[in-house]
C-alpha positions as CSV (number, residue, x, y, z in Angstrom):
1,X,86.6,37.4,171.5
2,X,89.1,39.1,173.8
3,X,88.6,42.6,175.3
4,X,91.4,44.0,173.1
5,X,89.7,42.4,170.1
6,X,86.4,44.0,171.0
7,X,88.0,47.4,171.5
8,X,89.7,47.2,168.1
9,X,86.4,46.3,166.5
10,X,84.6,49.2,168.2
11,X,87.3,51.6,167.0
12,X,87.0,50.5,163.4
13,X,83.2,50.8,163.6
14,X,83.5,54.3,165.0
15,X,86.0,55.4,162.3
16,X,83.8,54.0,159.6
17,X,80.8,55.9,161.0
18,X,82.8,59.1,161.1
19,X,82.5,59.5,164.9
20,X,85.0,61.7,166.6
21,X,87.6,59.9,168.7
22,X,91.0,60.2,170.3
23,X,94.2,59.4,168.5
24,X,94.3,56.1,170.4
25,X,91.0,55.1,168.8
26,X,92.2,56.2,165.4
27,X,95.3,54.2,165.9
28,X,93.4,51.1,166.9
29,X,91.4,51.4,163.7
30,X,94.6,51.6,161.7
31,X,95.9,48.6,163.5
32,X,92.8,46.6,162.7
33,X,93.3,47.4,159.0
34,X,96.8,46.2,159.4
35,X,95.3,42.8,160.2
36,X,93.5,42.8,156.9
37,X,96.7,44.0,155.2
38,X,98.4,40.9,156.5
39,X,95.6,38.9,155.1
40,X,93.7,38.4,158.3
41,X,90.5,39.9,159.8
42,X,89.9,42.7,162.2
43,X,89.9,42.0,165.9
44,X,92.9,40.0,167.0
45,X,94.7,40.0,170.4
46,X,98.5,40.3,170.3
47,X,101.1,39.6,172.9
48,X,102.2,42.5,175.1
49,X,105.7,43.7,174.3
50,X,108.0,44.1,177.3
51,X,110.4,46.8,176.2
52,X,109.8,50.5,176.0
53,X,108.2,52.2,172.9
54,X,111.2,54.4,172.4
55,X,113.6,51.4,172.3
56,X,111.4,49.6,169.9
57,X,111.3,52.7,167.6
58,X,115.1,52.9,167.6
59,X,115.3,49.2,166.8
60,X,113.0,49.6,163.8
61,X,115.0,52.5,162.5
62,X,118.2,50.5,162.9
63,X,116.7,47.5,161.0
64,X,115.5,49.8,158.3
65,X,118.9,51.3,157.9
66,X,120.9,48.0,158.0
67,X,118.6,45.4,156.4
68,X,119.6,44.5,152.8
69,X,116.4,42.6,152.2
70,X,114.7,43.7,149.0
71,X,117.8,45.4,147.7
72,X,118.4,43.0,144.8
73,X,117.4,44.8,141.5
74,X,117.2,43.8,137.9
75,X,116.7,45.4,134.5
76,X,113.5,47.4,134.8
77,X,110.6,47.2,132.3
78,X,107.0,48.3,132.0
79,X,103.9,46.6,130.6
80,X,100.5,48.1,129.9
81,X,97.4,46.4,131.2
82,X,94.2,46.4,129.2
83,X,92.8,49.3,131.2
84,X,96.0,51.3,130.8
85,X,97.5,50.6,134.2
86,X,101.3,50.6,134.1
87,X,102.8,47.4,135.4
88,X,106.4,47.4,136.6
89,X,108.6,44.4,136.3
90,X,112.3,43.5,136.5
91,X,114.3,40.9,134.6
92,X,117.3,38.9,135.9
93,X,119.0,37.4,132.9
94,X,120.7,34.1,133.0
95,X,124.5,34.3,132.7
96,X,126.0,32.5,129.6
97,X,125.8,28.8,130.3
98,X,123.5,29.3,133.3
99,X,120.5,28.2,131.4
100,X,122.1,25.7,129.1
101,X,121.9,25.8,125.3
102,X,119.3,28.1,123.8
103,X,117.9,25.3,121.8
104,X,117.0,22.5,124.2
105,X,114.3,20.1,125.2
106,X,112.1,21.7,127.9
107,X,109.4,19.4,129.3
108,X,109.2,17.5,126.0
109,X,109.2,20.7,123.9
110,X,111.9,22.0,121.6
111,X,112.7,25.5,122.9
112,X,114.0,28.3,120.7
113,X,114.5,30.7,123.7
114,X,115.6,30.3,127.3
115,X,113.0,29.4,129.9
116,X,111.7,32.3,131.9
117,X,110.5,31.9,135.5
118,X,107.8,34.6,136.3
119,X,107.2,35.3,140.0
120,X,103.8,36.8,141.1
121,X,103.6,38.2,144.7
122,X,100.8,38.2,147.2
123,X,98.4,40.8,148.7
124,X,99.9,43.9,150.2
125,X,103.4,42.7,149.3
126,X,105.6,43.4,146.2
127,X,108.2,41.6,144.1
128,X,110.8,42.0,146.8
129,X,109.0,39.3,148.8
130,X,110.9,36.8,146.6
131,X,114.3,38.2,147.9
132,X,115.9,34.8,148.8
133,X,114.7,33.0,145.8
134,X,115.9,35.8,143.6
135,X,119.3,35.9,145.3
136,X,119.7,32.1,144.7
137,X,118.5,32.0,141.1
138,X,120.2,35.2,140.0
139,X,122.3,34.5,136.9
140,X,121.2,30.8,136.9
141,X,117.9,31.1,135.0
142,X,116.1,33.9,133.4
143,X,113.6,35.3,135.9
144,X,110.9,38.0,135.8
145,X,109.6,39.7,139.0
146,X,106.6,42.1,138.8
147,X,104.5,44.2,141.0
148,X,100.8,43.7,140.8
149,X,98.6,46.7,140.1
150,X,98.5,49.3,142.9
151,X,101.4,47.5,144.6
152,X,105.1,48.2,144.7
153,X,106.3,50.3,141.8
154,X,103.3,49.5,139.5
155,X,100.8,52.2,138.9
156,X,97.4,52.5,140.7
157,X,94.8,50.5,138.9
158,X,93.3,52.8,136.3
159,X,89.8,51.2,136.5
160,X,89.9,51.6,140.3
161,X,91.3,55.2,140.3
162,X,89.1,56.6,137.5
163,X,85.9,54.6,137.7
164,X,85.9,53.2,141.2
165,X,85.6,49.7,139.7
166,X,86.3,46.8,142.0
167,X,89.5,44.7,141.5
168,X,88.9,41.1,140.3
169,X,91.2,38.1,140.2
170,X,90.3,37.8,136.5
171,X,91.8,41.3,136.0
172,X,95.0,40.2,137.7
173,X,95.2,37.2,135.4
174,X,95.0,39.5,132.4
175,X,97.7,41.7,134.0
176,X,100.0,38.7,134.2
177,X,99.4,38.0,130.6
178,X,100.4,41.6,129.7
179,X,103.7,41.2,131.7
180,X,104.5,37.9,130.0
181,X,103.8,39.5,126.6
182,X,106.2,42.3,127.4
183,X,108.9,40.6,129.4
184,X,108.9,37.0,127.9
185,X,107.2,37.2,124.5
186,X,108.6,33.8,123.4
187,X,110.0,30.7,124.9
188,X,109.0,28.3,127.7
189,X,107.6,29.8,130.9
190,X,107.4,28.6,134.5
191,X,104.8,30.4,136.6
192,X,105.4,30.9,140.4
193,X,102.7,32.6,142.6
194,X,102.4,33.2,146.3
195,X,98.9,33.7,147.9
196,X,97.2,36.3,145.7
197,X,99.9,35.7,143.1
198,X,98.9,32.0,143.0
199,X,95.3,33.1,142.4
200,X,96.6,35.3,139.6
201,X,98.3,32.3,138.0
202,X,95.0,30.4,138.2
203,X,93.2,33.3,136.6
204,X,95.7,33.4,133.8
205,X,95.0,29.8,133.0
206,X,91.3,30.4,133.1
207,X,91.4,33.4,130.9
208,X,94.3,32.4,128.6
209,X,94.4,28.6,128.4
210,X,96.1,28.7,125.0
211,X,99.2,30.4,126.6
212,X,99.3,27.7,129.3
213,X,98.9,24.9,126.7
214,X,101.6,26.3,124.3
215,X,104.2,27.8,126.6
216,X,103.9,26.9,130.3
217,X,106.2,24.1,131.3
218,X,105.9,24.3,135.1
219,X,103.8,25.9,137.9
220,X,104.4,26.6,141.6
221,X,101.5,27.5,143.8
222,X,102.8,28.7,147.2
223,X,100.5,29.4,150.2
224,X,97.5,30.0,148.0
225,X,93.9,28.9,147.5
226,X,91.6,28.0,144.6
227,X,88.5,29.2,146.5
228,X,86.3,29.1,149.6
229,X,88.4,31.9,151.3
230,X,85.1,33.1,152.9
231,X,85.3,30.1,155.2
232,X,88.7,30.9,156.7
233,X,88.6,32.0,160.3
234,X,92.2,33.3,160.6
235,X,92.7,31.6,163.9
236,X,89.8,33.4,165.5
237,X,86.6,32.1,167.2
238,X,84.1,31.0,164.5
239,X,81.3,33.1,166.0
240,X,83.4,36.2,166.2
241,X,84.7,35.7,162.6
242,X,81.2,35.3,161.2
243,X,80.2,38.6,162.8
244,X,83.3,40.3,161.4
245,X,82.6,39.0,157.8
246,X,79.2,40.7,157.8
247,X,80.6,44.1,158.5
248,X,84.2,44.0,157.2
249,X,83.6,44.9,153.5
250,X,81.6,48.0,154.5
251,X,84.1,49.0,157.1
252,X,86.9,48.7,154.7
253,X,85.2,50.7,152.1
254,X,84.5,53.5,154.5
255,X,88.0,53.5,155.9
256,X,89.4,53.5,152.4
257,X,87.5,56.7,151.8
258,X,89.2,58.2,154.9
259,X,92.7,57.0,154.0
260,X,94.6,59.9,155.5
261,X,93.1,59.4,159.0
262,X,93.6,55.7,159.0
263,X,97.2,55.9,157.7
264,X,98.0,58.3,160.6
265,X,96.4,55.8,163.0
266,X,98.4,53.0,161.5
267,X,101.6,54.9,162.2
268,X,100.6,55.8,165.7
269,X,100.2,52.1,166.6
270,X,103.3,50.7,164.9
271,X,104.1,48.4,167.7
272,X,100.7,46.7,167.7
273,X,100.8,46.6,163.9
274,X,104.2,44.8,164.0
275,X,102.8,42.2,166.4
276,X,99.8,41.5,164.2
277,X,102.0,41.2,161.1
278,X,104.4,38.8,162.8
279,X,101.5,36.6,164.0
280,X,99.9,36.3,160.6
281,X,103.2,36.0,158.6
282,X,105.4,33.7,160.5
283,X,105.2,30.6,162.8
284,X,108.8,30.5,163.8
285,X,109.3,32.1,167.2
286,X,112.9,33.2,166.5
287,X,112.5,34.5,163.0
288,X,115.2,37.1,162.2
289,X,113.9,40.5,163.4
290,X,115.2,42.1,160.2
291,X,113.0,39.7,158.2
292,X,110.0,40.5,160.3
293,X,110.6,44.2,159.8
294,X,111.1,43.7,156.1
295,X,107.6,42.1,155.8
296,X,106.2,44.9,157.9
297,X,107.7,47.6,155.6
298,X,106.2,45.9,152.5
299,X,102.7,45.7,154.1
300,X,103.0,49.3,155.5
301,X,103.7,50.4,152.0
302,X,100.3,49.3,150.7
303,X,97.8,52.3,151.0
304,X,94.7,51.6,152.9
305,X,92.4,52.3,149.9
306,X,94.3,49.7,148.0
307,X,93.7,47.2,150.8
308,X,90.0,48.0,150.7
309,X,89.8,47.7,146.9
310,X,91.3,44.2,146.8
311,X,89.7,42.5,149.8
312,X,86.3,41.7,148.2
313,X,87.9,39.9,145.3
314,X,89.1,37.1,147.7
315,X,85.6,36.4,148.9
316,X,84.5,35.9,145.3
317,X,87.6,34.0,144.2
318,X,86.9,30.5,142.8
319,X,89.3,29.1,140.3
320,X,89.0,25.4,141.1
321,X,88.0,24.5,137.5
322,X,91.0,26.4,136.1
323,X,93.4,24.0,137.8
324,X,92.5,21.4,135.1
325,X,94.7,23.5,132.7
326,X,97.8,22.5,134.7
327,X,97.1,18.8,134.5
328,X,100.1,16.9,133.1
329,X,102.5,19.7,133.9
330,X,105.2,19.6,136.6
331,X,103.4,21.4,139.5
332,X,104.6,22.3,143.0
333,X,102.0,23.0,145.7
334,X,103.7,24.3,148.8
335,X,102.4,25.8,152.1
336,X,103.2,26.4,155.7
337,X,101.3,24.0,158.0
338,X,100.6,26.9,160.4
339,X,99.4,29.4,157.8
340,X,96.4,31.2,159.3
341,X,95.7,33.2,156.1
342,X,95.5,30.5,153.4
343,X,95.5,27.3,155.5
344,X,97.4,24.3,154.3
345,X,94.2,22.5,153.8
346,X,93.6,24.7,150.7
347,X,96.9,23.5,149.3
348,X,96.0,19.9,149.9
349,X,92.7,20.5,148.1
350,X,94.6,21.9,145.1
351,X,97.0,18.9,145.1
352,X,94.1,16.5,145.3
353,X,92.9,17.9,141.9
354,X,96.4,17.6,140.4
355,X,97.5,14.0,141.3
356,X,100.9,14.4,139.6
357,X,101.7,17.6,141.6
358,X,104.3,17.6,144.3
359,X,102.7,18.6,147.6
360,X,105.1,20.1,150.2
361,X,103.7,21.1,153.6
362,X,106.3,22.8,155.7
363,X,106.1,22.4,159.5
364,X,106.7,25.5,161.7
365,X,105.9,27.8,158.8
366,X,103.3,30.5,158.4
367,X,102.0,32.5,155.4
368,X,105.3,34.1,154.3
369,X,106.9,30.7,154.0
370,X,109.3,31.9,151.3
371,X,110.9,34.4,153.8
372,X,110.6,32.2,156.8
373,X,112.1,29.0,155.3
374,X,113.6,30.2,152.1
375,X,116.1,27.3,151.9
376,X,113.2,24.8,151.6
377,X,111.2,26.9,149.2
378,X,114.1,27.6,146.9
379,X,115.2,23.9,146.9
380,X,111.6,22.8,146.0
381,X,111.6,25.4,143.2
382,X,114.9,24.1,141.9
383,X,113.4,20.6,141.9
384,X,110.4,21.9,140.0
385,X,112.7,23.5,137.4
386,X,114.6,20.2,137.1
387,X,111.3,18.4,136.4
388,X,110.6,20.9,133.7
389,X,114.0,20.3,132.1
390,X,115.9,23.3,133.6
391,X,118.5,21.9,136.0
392,X,119.6,24.3,138.7
393,X,122.8,23.6,140.7
394,X,122.1,22.6,144.3
395,X,125.2,24.5,145.5
396,X,123.8,27.8,144.1
397,X,120.4,27.6,145.8
398,X,121.7,26.0,149.0
399,X,123.7,29.1,150.0
400,X,120.6,31.3,150.7
401,X,118.3,30.3,153.5
402,X,118.6,30.6,157.2
403,X,116.4,33.3,158.7
404,X,116.7,32.3,162.3
405,X,117.6,35.0,165.0
406,X,121.3,34.3,164.5
407,X,121.2,34.5,160.7
408,X,123.2,37.0,158.7
409,X,121.1,38.9,156.2
410,X,121.2,37.7,152.7
411,X,122.3,39.9,149.9
């Protein structure tokens, strides 16, 4: 482990123990939690930036002001989870003719309502992470985008806030069921999930197999895993990662109880935080800076106590058996080949259990593949919809995609 990694680890330990320290040490603790917020583990070395802090701050402010990413909005709605948590969603309706006749054959079934594509986002993100896919599919097919509990515009988890109960992937599956009941109470459904959202989709199948059997006509699992996340080393030395795993849950819990201090530390080390997020989100060297900043803003918007509440659920996650409920359906399994958070081997393992699934491994792509290579992800989703009986015009989805350094922001 590098010297800077060790220093970050020491700072986290000191903060967890309540030891007094300088603002720099508090900042390092916050930055280490930023690693977890990006889906990684504490203690990673990042490249040194070569421009002044003031210049970088001005650049971030300019990108915040100019970047249109995440500005696409739909008709708002709210669902109520079993524990009373308010779940926020938005609906983009298909324009007349965009989804074909209301009565049509959808994957071998006679449909009485238009197909609805339900998008579930990942850990420390929100529904805006589907920006490019949303822009491409807008008006073409009915879509629902929702914020998972304690994320985005959804309410804080009632069980977590009132009872201190841990978050479980099963609970997220029940939340998705509540959103479907509210936003798409009838008609065929296509489920799309990224990272934690993919796990949510698996939990829905495990908890509510009847819904999958009767209504689901297609599934997309993007950059996700069906289990064994406790074995992921996030690109770090194995020995160091094993040591981190032993202390990280306790450290996170302690820091979650000192959220105000850690959030101030997070802000004080924004540059280091940005470097960590970029490393664990993208593989492309020249990714559009506005896209990188967009991802950073979403992750920054997740409170540290929420980060702490969710993290243990991933170590316990095992929904391998639930994949059987998707057998026989059109399934897309997609991942970036350089994903350090949910390595592409996890997607290969999922596809091996679903022989009829389409497996798409994207070279030069990291964890936020739908932002890094949106053209590929959107075209694969369009192909999935076509397999499910919902044709999507290639010209529509092909106009949203390039996130290279010379790209113009999508709207």
